[in-house]
N, C-alpha and C positions, 0 to 999 in steps of 0.2 A: 209820524203816523205809522203804525204797524201794517204789515201786508194784509192781515185779516181785516183790520178796521178799514183799510182802503177798499177792499172788496165789498165790505158791507156798505160803505158810503156809495160806491159806484152802483151797487144793486138797488139801493134805495132811490138814487137819482134816476135810474132806469124806470123803476116803478112809478115814481112821482111824475114822470113825463108821459105816461100812458093816458089814454083818453078816459079818465075817471077822476073823481075827487081823491085827493091825497089820502092814503090809508084806507080807502073804501072797500078793499078786498080783505081787510082784517087779517085773520090767521093765515090766509093763503099767501099774503105778502111775507109773513114770517117764515113760512116754509121755503119760499123762493130765496130769501136771504140766506137761510141755513144751507140750502143746496148750493148756492153760489159760493159760499165759504168752503164747503166740502170740495167742490170741483175747482175752486180758484178761477172761476170764469163768470162773466156777466154777458147776457143772462145764462143761467145754467141750462142744461138740456137733459132730457130723459128720452132716449130712443129705444132702450131695451131695459126691461126689469125682470128679475128672476127671483123666485121664492124657493127656498130649500126647506123641505119638511123632514125633520130628523125623527126616525122611529127607533125606540129602544125599550128594553124591559128593565124592571126594577125589582131587585130581590126583596125589598121591604114588603111586597105584596104577600109574602109568606105569613105575615103577621095579621092578616085579615083587615087591611086598612082600605080596601077598595071594593066597590060593589060588583065590578066585572072581573072575570077570570083573566089570567095572564095571556091566554091564547088570543084574546081580542086584538092585542098589538099586532100579531102576525096577520090576522084576518083583515084588519083595517089597512095594513101596509099593502096587501094584495088589492084591496078596494081602491087605494090611491092609484096603483099601477093600471088597473082596469077602468079607471075613470069614473068610479061611482061615488066618491066622497064629496062632502061639502066643499072642500078646498078645490077640487077639480072644477066644480061649477063656478065658484067665485073667481078663481084665478083665470079661467078661460074667459069669463065675462068682463074682466077688467084688464086684460092684456098682459098677464104675467106668464112667463115660462116656468113650468113646475118641474122641480127635481125632487124625487123621493130618495132619501138617504137611509140605508140600513145602518143603524148606529147602535148595535147591540141587541138585536131582536133574538129572543131565546129560541123560537121555533125555526124550523127549516123552511125557507122560502122555496117555492117551485122554481125550476129553471126559467130564465127570462124568456126563452123562445116559446115556452108553453103559455106565458101570460099574455102575449100580444099587448104589451104595455102601451098605454096612450100618453105616458109622460116619461121623461128621462129617469133612469134609476142608477144609483151608485151603491155598490156593496163595499163595506169596509172590513168585515171580518175581524173586528176588534175583540169580540167576545160574545158569549151567549147571555147577555144581561148582566147588570151589576149584582154584587153580593148583598145579602141581607145585612144592612148596617146596624140592625138591632143586635146582631150576633158577632159582628166584626167589621173591619174596614170595608167600605163598598168597593174600592179599587186599590190595586197596588200602585206604587209610585210610577212604575214603568207603564202600567195600563193608562194611568192618567196622562202621562206625557204623550203617549201614542195617540190618545183621543184628542188632546189639544193640537198636536201636529196635524192630525187628519182634518181638523176643523180649519186650520190655517191653509192647508192644501186646497180646501174648497173656496177660501177667500181668493186664492190665486186663480182658481177655476172661474170665479165670478168675473175677475178682471179679464181673463182670456176670452170669455164669452161676450165681453163688451157691455156688461150691465152697468148702468149708472145708478141704479137703485136696486137693492136686494131686500128680501124679507125672510124671516125665520118662523117656521111652524114646528109643532111638536105632535108626536103620537106615542103614547106609552102608558099602559095601565100602571098606576102607582106613581106617576110622575109628579102629581101635586104633593104627595107625601115626601118624595125626595126633595122637591123644591122648598117645601115648608121647613124641613129639617135643616137644609143648608142655610136658610135665612134666619132661623132661630139661632143657629150657631154663630151667625154673623152679627147677632145682637137684637134682632126683632123679637117681639113678644110672641109666645105661642098663641095667645088669644087673637092676635092680629093675623097670624099666618096659617092656622089650621082651619080649613073649611071643608065643605061637604064633597068637593071634587065632582065626581060623576053622579052625585045625588044620594049619598048615604043618609041614613036616619040618625036621630039624636044619639041613640045608644052607640052606634058605630062611630059617630063623630067623637064622642067622649073617649072611646077606645083608641081611635086614631091619635088624638091629642096626647093621651097617656103614653102610647108607644113612642111617639116622636120625641116627646120631652125626655123620656128615659133613655132613648137611643142617643140623643145629643149629649146627655149627661155621661153616658158610658164612653162615648168616643172622645169627647173633650178636645176637639181640634183647635189649633191656634186660629185666630181671626184673620186668616189670610185666604185668598181665593183658592190657592193650591191645596192647602191643608184641609180646608172644608170639603172640597170636592173629593179628595182622596178618601176621607173618612165617611162622607155622607152622600157623595154624588153618584153619577152614572155616566155611561159612555156617551149617551145622546146629549145630555146637558153639558158635559165637558167639551164635546165637539162644537156645540153652539158657542161656548165661551171662546174656544180657539178660533172659530170663524170670525167672531166679533173682533178679537184682538188682531187677527190677520188682515182685517180691512183697514187698519190704521195706515194713513198715508197713501191709500189707493185711489182717492177721489170718488169713492162709492158710498152712498148713503145706505143705511140699514134700518129697516122697520121691524121692531120686535112685536110679538103677539101678546099672549096673555101671561098668566102667572108662572107656568114652568119656564117659558122662554125668558121672561123677565128675571127669574132667579139666576139663569145662566148669564144674562147681561149684568146682573149685580156682581157675580163672581168676576167677570171681566173688569168691571168698575173698581173692584177691590184691588185688582192687579195693576190697572192703569186707568186713572181717573179721567184721562182725556178721551176715552171712548165715547162719552156722551156728546162730543163735538160732532159725531157723525151718526148718532142714534136718534131714531124717532119712535115714539110710542104709538102704535097703530090704533089702539083702542083701549078703553077702560073695561076690563073684564068684570063679570058679575062676581067673580071670586073675591072675597073681602080683603085678602092680603095683597092684592095687586096694587092698589092705590098707594099704600104706604111705601112700597118699594120704588115705584115710579117717582114719588115725591122725594125720596132720599137721593135719587139720581138727578133730580131737577128736570124730569121729562113730563111734559103735559100730553095726555092722550088726545089724539086727533078726533076720534068719535067715541061716543058712549051709547051702545046699543043693547046693553044687558046681555051680551053674548058670553058664552063660556064653553064653546065647542072645542077650541084649540085648533090644531091643524094649520095655523097661520091664517085662518079665515078673517079675523079682525085686522091682521097686519096687511092683507092685500086690499081691504077696503080703505084703511087709513092711507096706505101707500098710493092707492089710486087717486086720492084727493091731493096728495103731494104732486103727482103726475099732472093732474088738472091745473094745479097752481102754476107749475113750470110752463105748461103749454100756453096758459093765458099770458104769462109774462113774455113769452116769445112771439105770440101771434097778434096780440093787441097792437093797434096803431098808436103812434105817439101823437101828441097834439099837432106837431108840425106836419107829420105825414098825413093826418086826416084834415088839416086845415081848420082845426077847432081853436077858437080863441082861448087864451089862458089869462085874461084880465081878471083882476081881483073881484070885480063886481059879478062877472059871469061865473067864477068859481063859487061864489057865495050862493048863487041861484041854481047851480048845476044839480 
């Protein structure tokens, strides 16, 4: 019996001995088993969890593919730091430590001392947004490697901060276009991947699809994660990819959010298929391309709430459910501890 299967067997035995009918906690038991395998311990534990929200700009916005102007990325980054965004409310309400990451924001952020930040903030100085991949490669090979390494540095940061569960969020005008282009290049159909993003109308949607199809045809990257990101990616999505890759072997679970974050997870998956061993899909986004990509990685969304805000909002909700599952496995009494009979007749009537 392999080590992994031994852990799974031990975790199932632990769950089956709690004061409940076997399997009655459904998916919660599956989350516990996966966390036990990630941590290599029974039962698993989650004492600290942290979400990293990566903010970056995307040169493809020059082609008129987004409803909002590029400066919204900067403005929303400031909103994270001053506590006014949806992710601030949801992370605070579900026990997540929030770190906002500047990962290629085009505008100039104010000095930290003037912001009076309510959350942790990390500046990367990777660049002022990716290039317009309709006109040329989005990143240089050197820029891509720096972004991947910066993401791996944050994985080490997560370990040093003692997180047993992490989550990834995004903020970047144009990021659904970048995500869709990368996934089209990876083999998904444009019809599946190109959606309205922030709420564009039918005319702009058709324009967006045309631009992205033409851009992928112009760039013609090889179907590898690195090649696709260099030609069609961005600093923020590459950092997310590096973060996921860097978590391998760290005993830390990772909850991905919606379509842009999942595109980065898919790039990591192309580089190393084993990343799904420690990935969870926090939710099923309203964006149509999200489900096919999750399906391709074999990830089942924890919740489906018709959300499409981004920022990691769906990830912290799904991750909170994982936390609840683990706490239940740790705090419920066993039949022996509670003095509850486990006879076959009583189990049938329980």
